SEKELO-34446 format. One record per residue: x, y, z of N, C-alpha, C in turn. Coordinates in steps of 0.02 Angstrom, whole numbers, plus 50000, padded with zeros to 5 digits. Layout:
<sites>
XYZXYZXYZ ...
</sites>
This chain:
<sites>
551375522154835551085523754774551045516154744 551465512154758551485504854727550805501154744 550665502854815550035499854827549305501754795 549265507854781548755510054751548685507154680 549225507454650549245504654578549075496754579 549405493354621549225486254626548495485854648 548145490054685547435488554710547015489754643 547175495554606546865496854551546925492454489 547495490454477547655484754430547265479054449 547155476754493546825470454520546155471454507 545835477154526545085478954509544995477954436 545435481254392545455481454326545365474354291 545845471654315545965464154287545315459454311 545165460454371544515455454384543905458354342 543775463654321543295465454285543315463754203 544035464554186544285462354114544285455654097 544365451654146544435444554133543805440954132 543765437254086543155434254068543205427354059 542935423754096542865416154088542515413054034 542455407254007542135404053965541365405053969 540905408053929540215408553941539975402253944 539505402753985539025396653992538235398253981 537895392153967537275393053946536835397453995 536315400953975535955405254015535675401154071 535375395854050535005391254101535425389054151 536155387454139536525384554179536755389054236 536785396654198537015401054247536515403554300 535815402554275535295404454324535175399054372 535335393054362535275387254410535805389254464 536495390254437537015391454489536815396654527 536585402154508536355407654541535945406754598 535445401954580534895400654619535165396554680 535665392054660536075387754722536335393054760 536755397554729537175401554768536715406954817 536135408454794535715412654836535455408254898 535505401854895535265398554955535785400055009 536375401554996536885402055047536835409055076 536435413855061536415420655082536335421055149 535835418455177535775418955257536195413255287 536765412955295537215407855315537135408055394 537005412755430536855412055497536255407055518 535715408955483535065405955490535125398655472 535485396655409535625390355396536045386455454 536455390255476536925387855530536395385955594 536025390655617535485389455663535085383555649 534805383655594534225377455576534665371555577 535295371255559535715364655570535805363155631 535995366655677536165364955746535675365455793 534965367855772534445367155823534175360855841 534265356255797534065349655801534545343955798 535155346255801535875342655797535885338255849 536095333155844536245327555893537015327355896 537305324455954537985323955967538375319155915 537945315155875538265312355822538315317355763 537815320755748537935326655703538535330755713 538655332355780539165336855802539855333755790 539925327255794540615323555792540935324555732 541615324455747542145325855702542575319055680 542495317955621542745310855602543445309455628 543655303055646544255301655664544675301655598 545385302255602545775303055675545865308855701 545495314755676545555322355695545425322055766 544965319355793544665320655859545125316555912 545685320655938546195316755987546255322256035 546115327556032546355331756085545785334556131 546045335856198545485339956241545155345356216 545525349656173545175355056141544545353656091 544755347656056544145345156020543525343756055 543655339556121543095337556160542795344556189 543155349956208542765355156232542425359356179 542745359356118542305362656071541635358456052 541695352156050540995348556042540595349056106 540775349956156540345351456218540045357656215 540405363156202540085369356193539615369656127 539815365956079539335366656027538695363656038 538725359156087538085355056117537705359056158 538045363256202537675368056238537425373856202 537825375156146537495380356101536895377656061 536835371256049536275368456015535705368156058 535845366756124535175365956165535015373356188 535465378556186535125384756213534845388356150 534985385356084534725388656031534045385556025 534015379656037533275376356039532785380256093 533155382156151532705385056209532565392256190 532985394956144532865401556120533205406556169 533775404556199534175408856245534475414356208 534495420056243534775426956207535485426056186 535885423156223536615422756209536675418556146 536285412456133536335409056073536045412856019 535565416456018535175420255969535705425655947 536065428855993536535434255973537165430455936 537285424955956537925421755915537665420855843 536935419155829536775417755762536585425455721 536395429355760536265436055740536785439955712 537485438755736538055441855722538375439855660 538035434155634538305431755568538195436055508 538605436455460538485440955410538115436455354 537945440055301537595436755245538145435955188 537945431955141538355433355075538125439555043 538615444855033538455451455020538125451354947 537625455854942537415457454889537805462754838 537805462454783538245467154741538925464754726 538875457154722539585454854708539945456954643 539425458054598539635459754530539825467254533 539825470554578539995477254578540605478454627 540865473154649541445472554694541295472854766 540755470754787540695469554860540795462754890 541415462854920541635456054941541595455255011 541355458955053541335458355122540705459255150 540475455155207539965457055248540265455855320 540285460755359540545459855423540215457655475 539485456555455539025454955509539015460055579 539105457155630539025462055689539685459855741 540225462155722540905460655759540815461855833 540515467255850540585468455931539945463455964 539455462355933538975457755960539195450355970 539655448355923539985442155929540445442055990 540945446755985541425446556042541155447956113 540555451256115540435452556180539975447056214 539935442156186539635436056208539865432056261 539685431656322540025430156382539475425956430 539395419656412538895414756448539245409356493 539075410256558539325405156598538805399556602 539035393856603538665387756604538785385356666 538305378456669538245375456743538915373056774 539265370056729539845367056759540505371656768 540305378556774540885383356777541135386256712 541095382656660541505385156605541085390756574 541465394756536541155401656506541225400356429 540735401556392540685402756324540755408356292 541285410156265541415415856236541335416556152 541195421056115541125421356049541735421856022 541825419955963542435419455914542225422955849 542565427855820542315431055755542815429055710 542525425855653542975423855594542755424955535 543085425155469542825426355406542775420355371 542205418355342542185412855299542195414355233 542735412555198542865413355126542445409955084 542075412755027541735408954980541985410454910 542105405454877542225407854799541745406854753 541415412054736540875410954686541005407954623 541635408554599541825407254543541795398654535 542085396454594542055388554598541305386354611 540855389454650540225387254651539805388254596 539975393054552539655393854493539915390454429 540385386854444540775382954402541235386654342 541435392554365541895396554331542645394254351 543015391254304543685387854322544225391854293 544115397454249544635400454218544675407954230 545105411954208545165419054222545165421054298 545355427454306545565430554375544725430054406 544235430154370543615430454419543635423354459 543855417754429543805412354464544185412354540 544625417454547544995418454605544765423154660 544175425654646543815431354678543555427654743 543665429954796543395426754863543015432154890 542435430054916541965433154961542005431955029 542065436555067542095433855146541505437455188 541285431855223540695435555268540745432955339 540635436755376540685435455450540305428755485 540685425455523540485419555557540555420055635 540135416955684540155417055745540085410755782 540525408655822540355401855848540885401055927 540845397655964541065396556025541905396356020 542215400456060542925401956049543345395856061 543095390856087543525384256090543555380656031 543155383255988543125379855916543735382455871 544105378055843544575381055803544255381455721 544665384155676544365384555608544325377155581 544665372955589544525366755568543965362855590 543785364855648543115362155680542605364755640 542535370855631542025374555600541955372355524 542555370855487542575367955422542225361455416 542315357055467541945351255467541195352555469 540945356855501540285357455519540055360755463 540385365755421540135368855362540085363755305 540545359255307540565354155259539865349355266 539655348255323539005344655333538455350055308 538495355755326537965360755300537995361755222 538525360555187538575362555112538305355655075 538435350255121538155343655082537365343655085 537165346655144536385346555148536065351055104 536365357655099536085362655068536185362354987 536795360554965536975361854897537125354354872 537265349554923537375342654903538045342654866 538505347254898539235347854868539715347054931 540235343554913540845344454963541085351354971 541295353155038541565359855050542175361855008 542565356254992543215358254952543035360454876 542485357754857542185359754787541835366454784 541565368854843541215375354837541685380954859 542275379254878542715384554900542645388654954 542285384855008542105388355078542645385755114 542815391055171543365389655208543455395855259 543545392055321543695397255374544495395955399 544805401555402545475401855420545635404355489 546045400955529546205403555600546515410655599 546845412855544547195418555536546585424555526 545955422755513545455428755514545115428455571 545245423655629544825423855692545095428355742 544595430555788544735436155837544325433955891 544495435155957544205434356024544265439756063 543835441956109543815446756154544445446556205 544735440456208545195439256254545905442056240 546215446256277546865450156245547355445156266 547895444956218548535441856223548835444856276 549285440656312549675443856370550195448156322 550525453456361551055456556330551745453856331 551975454056281552725450756268553215456156293 553865454256306554325458056320554485464756286 554475463856215554615469656173554055474856181 553465472556190552885477256195552905480856261 553205477656325553275481056381553765484956371 554395483156345554885488556339554765494456294 554325494056246553985499456202553675503756248 553255501856292552765505956333553155508356382 553645506056410554185508856460554545514656420 554865513456365555165519056341554725525256326 554245524556289553795530056274553605532656348 553425529056400553175532256454553765536456490 554405533656484554935537256517555045543356480 554885543256402555075549056370554475554856382 553885551656390553325556156407553375558956475 553655555856528553825557856600554225562956595 554875562056553555365567756552555065573656521 554685573456477554315579156442553955582856498 553565578856519552985581856568553395584956632 553995581656660554255584756715554705590656699 555075591456646555425596856629554915602656599 554345601356575553815606356560553595609956629 553465605156672553195608456747553785612956771 554355610056764554985613656792554985621156755 554965620756684554905627056644554405631756667 553805628356679553195632756684553195636556753 553375632356802553265634956877553945637256913 554645635456883555115637256914555755642356878 555595642356795556015646456761555575653056751 555915658156793555695664456774556085668356723 556715666256706556945669456657557165664356603 556935664556547557005659556493557765659956473 558135664856474558765665856444559195661556486 559055660356552559565656856596559235649756608 558865647856567558575640056583559115636156565 559145629656600559685625856588559415621756515 560025619756492559995616956411559535611456420 559545606556467559185600356468558455601056478 558275607856505557505609356507557295611556444 557735615656408557575617756343557415611656296 557885606656304557815599756263557175597056255 556945596056324556305592356339555675596156359 555705601856373555105606356389554695606256329 553995603656347553555604456279553325612056271 553425616156325553295623256314553765626956264 554455625656278554915628456241554885625056166 554815618556161554765615556102554065618556062 553585618856092552955621656054553095627856028 553435632356078553555639256053553945639555988 554435634955997554905635455932554515631555876 554095627955883553635624355830553195629955793 552875632655831552275637555816552595644155800 553255645655804553415652255788553375654955717 553115660255709553005662655642553635667955630 553945666655581554555670955566554285675655509 554295681955508554085685655451554515685755392 554165685955338554645685255275555155689955267 555805688455223556255692155220556655694955290 556475690755337556875693755406557485689155410 557595684255363558105680355356558355679555289 558975682055256559065682355187559255674955168 559465669755222559725663455206559095658155208 558405660655219557885656655209557455658455149 557315652555110556875653255055556185651955081 555735656055089555195655755111554665650755068 554715650655005554185646754971554335639654978 554975637155005555105630555012554575627655075 554435631655112553805629255167553155627255127 553005631755092552385629855050552455624255005 552955624054980553005617754923553105611354967 553445611355017553505605355063552795603355095 552405608855103551765606755137551305604555090 551365606955033550825604754980551015598154952 551665596354948551795590054928551735585154972 551755586955038551515582755097550715580155095 550375586155079549645584655072549445579555015 549845581154957549795576954905549985568254908 550475568654954550715560454973550145557855015 549965561855066549355558955106548735557655084 548555561955018548065561254985548075554554942 548665553954909548675547654876548675542054905 548965541954970548855536455023548255534455043 547865540555044547145539355066546795535755015 546895536054941546645532454894546795524954906 547435524654909547725517854909547405514254965 547215517755031546845513655080546125512055067 545885517955038545135517055015545075510854962 545535511154925545425505454858545465498654896 545935497354948545975492054976545625489355030 545125494055052544655493855105544025489055077 543535487755121542875483855102542505488355074 542525489755019541925493854981541455490054943 540885493554947540245490154903540355491054835 540695495254818540815495954743541545496754713 541955491354733542625490954713542865491754651 542375489154604542495489554528542455496354502 542215500354545541995507454522542815510354516 543285507554551544005509954542544215509854463 543885504554426544165505454355543865510954327 543275513254327543065517754295543355525354324 543445525454384543765530854412544455532154387 544795527554372545435527154337545535531254275 544965531054235544935534054169544705541554174 544535544754229544375550754247545015555754241 544885561654205545505566354214545845566554282 545375568854330545635570154397545985565154435 545935559254413546275552954442546935553254427 547165556754369547815557654357548335560354408 548005564554445548345568354508548525561954556 548185557454559548285551654603548775546154579 548605544254516548975539454473549725541054466 549735547754453550405550154444550735554054504 550395552554572550595555854625551325554554645 551675550154611552395550154628552825556254614 552565560854579552875567154561552995571554633 552475569954687552605573354739553255569854783 553345563754768554035561954795554715565354760 554645565954699555135569754668555245576354692 554725579454708554735586954738555135586254804 555035581054846555405579854911556125578854891 556335575354836557035573954823557315580254799 556945583154758557235590054735557375595454793 556945595554832557115600154889557665597554938 557685590154942558275588154974558945589154951 558955587754892559615590354854559755597854856 559255601754845559505608754848559635611454920 559375608354968559555611455034560195608655062 560345602655033561035600255056561595603855029 561495605554972561975610354934562055617354967 561515621254973561445626854999561715628055066 561545623355111561785623655187562425620855200 562615616155147563295613855165563885618155136 563705621255082564185625255049564275631155091 563675633855120563665639255162564155639255224 563995632055267564475630855316565215630055301 565375627655236566035626855209566405633555200 566015638755191566195645755180565975649955230 565945647355296565715651255352566025656755373 566675658455356567125664155374567325668055321 566925668255266567155671855212566755670855143 566705675855099566325675155038566735670254991 566295667454954566565662154907567015665854853 567595662354838568025664554780568075657454735 567985657754671568145651454625568885652054614 569255657054624569925656854604570405655654665 570185657354724570555656954783570155655554847 570375651954893570125651054957570315656855009 570655661654983570995665755036570605672755027 570375675155090570055682055104570485687655122 570475693255086570895698455111570525702955141 570785706655197570465710355239571015715355266 571005722355251571495726755275572215723855265 572325721855202573065718955201573225712155231 572755709655278572795703255306572385697855271 572595691655279572245686855236572225681155292 571735676755282571665670255317571315665055275 571295659155292571015654055246570495651755272 569925650755227569245648055249569395639755259 568855638855293568845631455318568885626255252 568365626755215568315623755159568285616055166 568085614455229568145606555246567475604355265 567315597555262566695595155290566945589255336 566485589855395566635584055446566225578255416 566445574455373565925569455355565675564255405 566005561255449565735557355489565265560255543 565435567255552564925570255599564325571555563 564355572855489563795573755444563285567355453 563655561955444563265555755448563005554355511 563375556155569563075555055631562425558455651 562505564855624561865569955641561265567055593 561485565055536560925562655499560525556655520 560915551355551560695544955580560445546755648 560555551055684560305553455749559625556955724 559545560355678558945564155659558415558155636 558575553755595558165548755565558035542955607 558585539655630558495533155657558065531755720 558095536455764557695535055828556925535755811 556795540055773556075540855746555815534155720 556225532055668556075526255636555995520355672 556465520155717556425514055774555755513655814 555645519755837554985520055876554415519455844 554405520955766553795519355727553775512155709 554285508255703554285501155694554015498555758 554265500055819553945497655883553315498755887 553145505055876552345506555891551945502255839 552105500855771551785498655726551675490855733 552235487155766552265481455790551845478655850 551925483255895551785482055970551255486155994 551135492155976550705496756010549995497855971 550115497455902549465498555850549035493455877 549085487055878548675481155898548345482455955 548595486756006548295488556079547805494056074 547825498356020547465504456031546745504055985 546595499655949546025498855916545895491355898 545295489855877545065484155860544545484055803 544445478855767543995478955721544045472055676 543535470555625543565465055586544075463855556 544395469255533545035467955489545635467455522 545645467455588546315468055623546715460855637 546345455955625546465449655633547135447155600 547215449755529547775448755482548405453155507 548335457355552548855462655571548895468655524 549275471955540549485478755486549775477155432 549875481755386550295480355326550955480955343 551385475755320552045474655341552195472855399 551695468455435551835465955502552305460255501 552315456555452552785450955437553415453255419 553435458355373554095461655351554435464155406 554075467255460554405469855515554675464955558 554265458455566554575454655610555265450455583 555285450355516555765446955487556375451155462 556225457355444556695461455429556745468555450 556605469755509556605476655523557195479255531 557815476255537558385479255535558665482655470 558335480555411558555483855351558275491355344 557615493255380557395498655386557835503555429 558175501155482558625504155520559265505355483 559515501255429560095502655396559905506455332 559315507655320559145512355262559315509255198 559165502455189559265499555123558615495355100 558055496455141557435492755134557035494755066 557345499455030557045499554969557295493954909 557785490854927558055483854886557695478154913 557365478554961557135472354991556475469854960 556325463354958555585460154931555025463254981 555035463955040554535465955086554855472355125 554595477555139554795482855171554425483755233 554685484155289554425485955360554285493455352 553705495355363553405501655358553555504255291 553065502655250553195502855174553305510455153 553165515255176553165521155156553885524755179 554265520255212554945523855224555415521755176 555265519455121555775517855074555985524255051 555675529955054555805536055037556465538355078 556495536855152557015537755184557635534955163 557555528655144558195524155121558485527855055 558055529555010558315532754949558635539254965 558295543655015558665549055037559275548455069 559245543655107559895542855143560495540755102 560315536455062560885534155005561045539254962 560755544054939560905549954908561325555454955 561175555755015561485559655065562135556255079 562295549955072562875548555086563375549255027 563215550254971563605551654924563705559454923 563325563654949563365570254949564075573154955 564385571155016565035573755028565485574854965 565495569154928565915568654870565835574654820 565155575554803564925579654768565085587554793 564935589054852565025594254892565765597054880 566245592454904566935593454907567215595554827 566815591254779567105592254719566865599254687 566245601154713565985608354696566385613654725 566655613154789567025617454823567715618154799 567945613454768568605613354743568615615754668 568165612854632568315614254559567725617854528 567215620054574566675623754551566225622154488 566305625354446565765624454381565975617754349 566675616554349566895610054308566495604854349 566455604254415566165598654452565405598954435 565165605054425564455605854416564295601854347 564765602854303564595598554236564635591854240 565135590154288565185582954308564555580054333 564195583354379563625581654410563055581254362 563035586054308562545585854263562595580054218 563265578354205563365572354162563115566454197 563255566054259563065559354297562305559154310 561975564854308561285564754309561015563354228 561245564154177561075562254119561245553854118 561755551854138561945543854134561395540154175 561185543154241560795538954281560095539254243 559885544254211559315544854181559405539854117 559885538754078559945534354027559875527154056 560195526354116560145520254147559365517954171 559035522954187558295521854194557955519654138 558105523454076557735521654015557965515253993 558615512553999558885506753968558545501254010 558565501854079558275496754125557565495254097 557135499854090556495499454068556355495854008 556835497553957556885494953891557075488453888 557565485753916557905479553927557385475453948 557065476554018556605472654040555895472554015 555755476253957555185477453932554605478853983 554745483554032554315485354084553805490954062 553225490254077552605495554068552455498254129 552325504454136552055508154197551285508554203 550985507854146550325509254144549935503854171 549335504454194548895500154229548795493954181 548615495554123548355490454082548915484354069 549635485354077550155480754078550025475554137 550055469154115550055464954166550685464354214 551105466554183551825468154236551925474354270 551415478054259551435484554290551705485054369 551315480754414551435479954480552095478454499 552365473554462553085470654480553595476354461 553485480054396553865484754377553875490454419 553285493654443553395498554496553825495154557 553635490454578553995488454639554775488454633 555045486054563555655484954551556015491354534 555605495854487555955500954463555875507354502 555275507154533555085514454567555475515354631 555565509454658555925510054731556665510454721 556965510654665557685510654651557955517254666 558545517454684558875524054710558995527654643 559215524754597559385527854538558735531154495 558235528354517557625530854484557535538054496 557665539554567557505546354589558105550354598 558705549454574559325552254576559255558054525 558835558754483558895564454437558565569654462 557895568954500557675574854537558135578054592 558535572954628558865575554682559525578754655 559875576354604560375579654565560315586154536 559625587254509559445593754481559325598854533 559035596354599559005600454656559685602354678 560165597454681560815598954702561125604754658 561185603754595561375608754547561105615954564 560395614854568560085621854578560365625054635 560435621254692560585625154749561295627054747 561695623754698562395627054683562285633354651 561845632854606561685640254559561445646154612 560965644554661560735649254706561365650654744 561815646454766562385648854806562905654354769 562835653454707563295656654662562885664354656 562285664854654562005671154631561665673854706 561845670554764561475673754824561675681154834 561155684254861561165691454863561055695754798 561065692554734560965694954678560355695754654 560095701654623559445702554595559585702054512 559205695954482559215694654414558605697754383 558775703054340558285706754298557995702554244 557275702054241556985699054186556415702854165 556335703854092555855706754065555135703054072 554645705554069553975703154086553805697454032 554125698153983554045693353933554455686453959 555055687453966555465682454000555145679554059 554755683254105554505679854169553795676554143 553435679754100552745675254082553115669154039 553535668454009553765663453968553945658654014 554375659954068554525655454112554015651654147 553505655254167552915652554202552485648054153 552485650754083552155646154043552475638754029 553055640154026553505633454015553535629054075 553465632554137553505629054203552865625654210 552305628154190551555625754198551515619654139 551785620254088551715616254026552105609054053 552655610854082552995604754106552685600754164 552295605054199552035600654259551335597054231 550975600454193550345597254163550455592154123 551035592854080551225587354038551475581354074 551835582754125552045576554167551445573254193 550945577054223550355574154248549865571054189 549785574054140549145572354101549435568554032 550055568854024550315566453957550055559453945 549975553753981549765548153970548955546553988 548635551953991547875551754015547595547853945 547705549753890547335546353828547555538953829 548115537953848548445531053840548215526153897 547945530053953547775526854016547075522854015 546645524353958545985521253954546115514653945 545615510353970545685503453963545535500553889 545225504553846545135502653785545635505053723 546105508153756546595511753719547125508053687 547435509353633547915505453602548555504853655 548835499953666549345498453712549985502953696 550245506953731550755510153730551505506453713 551935508653678552425505153652552945506253721 553385500853730553865501553779554305506853789 554535508653715554915515153711554545520553729 553965522953713553675527453729553495528653802 553405523053840553205522853914553895523153941 554425520553925555025522853952555275529453940 555155532253881555355539453873554955543353926 554285543053932553905547253979554265546554046 554335540654066554465538554138555155542554150 555585542154108556335544854113556215552554106 555955555554063555975562654038555565566754095 554985564054120554665567554173555055567654242 555555562554253555965563654309556405568854308 556525571354243556875578454233556425584654226 555895583754191555435589054187555085591454252 555035587454300554635590454357555095593954396 555725591954420556135596254453556355602854427 556335602254352556455608154311555955613454314 555365611954322554755615754323554825618654408 555075615054454555115617654519555665621954524 556215621554485556735626154488556485633754469 556045633654427555765639654407555285643154458 554965638254485554495641354538554915644854593 555425640654626555855642754676556185649954651 556515649654592556785656254561556415660554564 555905660754530555305666254529555165669354582 554965664954643554735667354703555315671054740 556015669054722556575672354763556655678354732 556575679354657556775685354632556235690354623 555635688354643555105693654643554735692554581 554785687254553554225686454491553765681054501 553595678854568553215673754581552445676054586 552355682654603551675684654604551175680154648 550605678554630550175675754678550445668454704 550845665154652551085658954682551615659754741 551915665854740552445666554796552015669254860 551525673454852551105674654903550745667854942 550605663454903550335658054930550885653054963 551335652054927551885647554946552325649155009 552335656955010552785660155053552465661955122 551835659955118551515662655177551705659955241 551885663955287552105662455357551655656455381 551125655355363550635650755405550855644055383 551255642355341551465636455321552015634555366 552385638455400553005636855441552935631655490 552425631255524552275625955582552235619255553 551795619755503551695612655476552405610755441 552685614355410553325612855374553795609755426 553865612555491554265610655533553985603055567 553445602355564553085595455579553025589355532 553265592455460553125588855400553405580755417 553975580355440554245573255453553945569555498 553695572255557553305567855597552685565855558 552245570055525551645569055498551775564555429 552355564355405552495558555355552585552255390 552865552355444553025546355476552465542155498 551975547255532551365543255562550615543555535 550675546355470550055547555438549755540955415 550115536055393549895528955378549665525455436 549885526455489549705523255542548935524955563 548755532055554548045533355576547625531855509 547855531855454547445528955395547295521055406 547755517355418547615510155426547225508855479 547265512455544546805510755593546095512155577 546035517155545545365519455534545035515555473 545505511255435545105507855387545005500455419 545515498155470545485491855484544875491255538 544695496855579544305497355634543585498155612 543435499755544542705500355509542365494755529 541675495255545541295489055559540785487955508 540825492755455540415493355393540735493955330 540415491955276540785493555208540785500355193 541135503055153541325509855135541035509855060 540935516055031540815517354956541265521154931 541705519954877542235521654845542015528254804 542185533054818542115539254776542665544754787 542685549754759543215555454775542945559054829 542235559454834542015563754887542185560154955 542025553554960542165550155020542855549355035 543335549354992544085549155009544205556455034 543935562155004544015568755024543935568355109 543295566855116543035566455187543515562355243 543785557255214544275553355245544825557155255 545005560155205545725563655195545745569555253 545175573555253545245578555303545215576355380 544795570755396544875568255457545455564655479 545855561455436546425558355448547015562355451 547025568255408547575573655417547585576655478 546895578555499546785580555570547105577355623 546845570955628547155566255676547865565455675 548065563855617548825564855596549215570455626 549005575555620549285581755645549315581655721 548795579955753548825579555820549275574555848 549365568655822549745563055842550495564855827 550575567755769551235570655748551545575555794 551135579655814551325584855866551565582655935 551085576855954551195573356019551985569456013 552085566955957552685563255953553255566955934 553045572855909553645577855902553855579855968 553425581156016553605583856079553995578156123 553785572756115554065567656165554645562556123 554715563356059555225559756020555645563555983 555405567055933555805570755881556205576055908 555845581055942556245586455962556645585756025 556585580956064557065579556120557675576656088 557555571956042558125568756003558555574255962 558225578155930558565584255902558895588155941 558665589356000558925594356055559545590356075 559545583956097560175581056121560645580056063 560515580155990560955581055934561325586855936 561115592055956561435598355974562075598456011 562055593156070562725593256108563255590356068 563115587156010563685584555973563995589455925 563665594955918563915599755868564605603655903 565085604355845565665606655880565575614055885 565895616655933565925624555939566165627755894 565905634255868566145637755822566795641055836 567225640655791567875644755806567755651655785 567945656555817567885663755793568395665355740 568255668755688568685670355638569285675455664 569805676955620570305680755636569995688155653 570375692855700570175698755714570665703055682 570415708455649570865712455620570765720255651 571295723455687571215729155719570665729455762 570565723255807570055722755853569325722055829 569305721855765568625721355734568485715755689 567945713055685567815707355635567545709955572 567725706055517567425708455455566695708255456 566345713855433565695715155438565265709655407 565435706555351565075701355328565005694855379 565555694255415565605689055469565115690055514 565085695755545564655697655606563995696755580 563895698755513563155697955493562935691355479 563385687955464563225680155443563145676955509 563555677555563563475675055628562795676855661 562615683255646561985685355686561385681855651 561445681355578560865677555544560745670755574 561295667855578561325660455607561175660355675 561215665255725561015664955790560355665555787 560005669155742559345672155748558995666555715 559315662155683558895656455644559145649355681 558705646955725558785641455771558625635355718 558325636255669558195630455616558665630055557 559295634455564559795633055508559895627655483 560075623155532560235615355518559525611155506 558955614855516558275610255517558025609555433 558315613755402558215613055330558645605655302 559115604755339559395598155323559065591855341 558435593655380558015587355404557745583655339 557465578755343557135575755293556535579455268 556455581055204556035584955179555435580355152 555125577755200554585572255202554375571455133 554105565055121553785562955058553005561355058 553025554255038552875549554977552495543854987 552415540654925552075534554922552505528454945 552215522454936552535516754953552865513354909 
</sites>
């Protein structure tokens, strides 16, 4: 979410920033000179068609290496081939881009023909081979037109160039300087024209390093294990009940059957069916918001349309998409409380006054304890391997699976992963300046809140409602801290504020910012634990009032800042901004409390029918993998594009459905070879359940029923898995 705000903010500032106005005649003259550079490829061809070796020479003392001599030699061969009209030389010129039209609407890229350039492979007489090198030439129109102030002066237009692979960017800058002097009678440093090696690509693949080979071997071994045990399951296992445990762990057949299992509603009283729908809808919301972020940062022909789009009412669902993250924190807190308290009271009903259960004049003590180290171990095993694989895939595998004009600079967070990958494995990356796999900041916050959960759970178990009151006060104090932080630092979260992007990064990613939704979910889970098995009777007036209040909180949270979000609106005071940002962290999870309560108690109506549909169950189980891998698919599709895109809601929707489809397929594959086997191996660490005391040869009926429920619910601990999120 931080990335989309930053992209939109930049677009708005570029349009809003105005330089000193110039005389009309001066502007027309500058534009005329600028249009002379449109067909750079043809200017380059015309320059080299009749170039001599002296023209190609590079001033001393630069010309000192063998590579420089090789570049000059290949440029001479290119000049001769161009004069002779050879096809490969014409292709090198044909693949150049133009200075794009529509710069004033935000068209800053011309990709030329990427594949035509890289496919050039010409053997010359002396046995050498001339290959094409694709690079971006950056041109600063503001400098060329004499605009020295404002953000507009920093705008850079990028167009494709193609030249022999032996030449470096510094060589080409020397040649471009001569062209600029001839065409514009200007020095290249004054025109803002530059080629950088970081934007260059060739068809020659780099050799695989040790870590890349390690990643390929690990994934291959895991895939081989899954394939082997799946074949064993399919051909040799006649009785599924006697199947070896290790086969169940790795068999794609078994894991697919578990993943796509549809459990009828109300078959398990310990399952809250509507949570599947809430989780999936929140996941779609997250992916959709990230789709806008990727689209806003891609090569659009109308990038400045983002500014007008941001003023539309529907854009509030994207600009305030961070509520989808709060939904996941709410679910996380709720499930931690429900499942942990249920496990702590596994052998008897809860009693706020005593931990002793009486049965036929005999009594025994409930466990009432948490194995905290084992809780943490399960959590790390659940999350850590998948994040580690994702980091390896991002750094080492993704560059191998696709190519395109925008791949030269690498993927988002590439440098952060190289320098600080270990912060992501320690789950503290939300407090780092740069985040490896930016969207995993959610996992860090969720893990940090999970780490403190045993303290709160033990307090709830021992002191009941008094501890719940303490948790409520803690939630209020953290909310006050959020409000005070924003006020003291004078941080505005609206796009119009110049410090918006920095405030979003420092405030939005902090753990205490999202503690309120998690703690509200935590307290609500305790409330559901107390009323489990009870039917709360509400009148129609009370039920309708609850839904009206719920919808009011939801739509107020999303649309309250819509009038103030217009570019020409009066600036919002920091107090109002901070109040909105703080109060909506409470209002949103409270609205979700009612949705869950109403659906559980039979007041959900159509909402319950939709959210509790069994069709959500497979995607809900796959949601963690979808969350981890969705931005991989989105970024590949953006960076591999050979043409400019058009920013619009409809285009984003088209991209969303194609990306979510590919993401689900990728997530399913990674679920089978990584997530499910790791979770299966985690089951070996679970302690064996001890049978409760027996009275007259019979167990308490409630205990037998509880054990049957747990045996029929292989996903009883699945709800403690990360209830996937969010934005970056």
